[in-house]
C-alpha positions in Angstrom: 9.3 4.0 2.1 10.8 2.8 -1.0 11.3 -1.3 -1.2 12.5 -3.4 -3.8 10.7 -5.9 -5.7 12.6 -9.3 -5.9 9.6 -11.2 -7.3 9.5 -9.1 -10.4 10.4 -11.5 -13.5 13.8 -10.6 -15.3 15.0 -10.7 -19.1 18.4 -9.9 -20.4 18.5 -7.3 -22.9 19.6 -8.7 -26.5 21.5 -5.7 -27.3 23.4 -4.2 -24.1 23.2 -7.8 -22.6 22.1 -6.1 -18.7 19.4 -7.6 -16.9 15.8 -5.6 -16.9 12.6 -6.1 -14.7 9.1 -6.5 -15.6 7.3 -3.0 -15.8 4.1 -2.6 -15.6 3.5 -1.0 -19.1 4.5 -4.1 -20.1 1.8 -6.5 -18.6 -0.1 -7.2 -22.0 3.0 -8.0 -24.0 6.2 -9.3 -21.6 6.9 -12.4 -24.0 7.5 -10.1 -26.8 9.8 -7.4 -24.8 13.3 -8.2 -26.1 15.0 -4.7 -25.3 15.3 -2.7 -22.1 14.9 0.3 -23.2 14.0 2.7 -26.6 18.0 3.3 -27.0 18.5 -0.4 -27.2 15.5 -1.1 -29.7 17.0 2.0 -31.6 20.3 0.5 -32.0 19.3 -3.2 -32.3 21.2 -3.2 -35.7 24.4 -1.4 -34.6 25.4 -3.8 -31.9 25.6 -0.9 -29.1 28.0 -1.5 -26.5 27.9 -0.2 -23.0 
């Protein structure tokens, strides 16, 4: 049965300005994560708009 996890921390992506939640793969580097996806990381200088 799927369930939501409302207790996970969130951040706002600096490129697309959308909120994104903590992921297990970011457990050791959550403080340095600023992009929600690889796509946003690649477009950090172009100002990708949704």
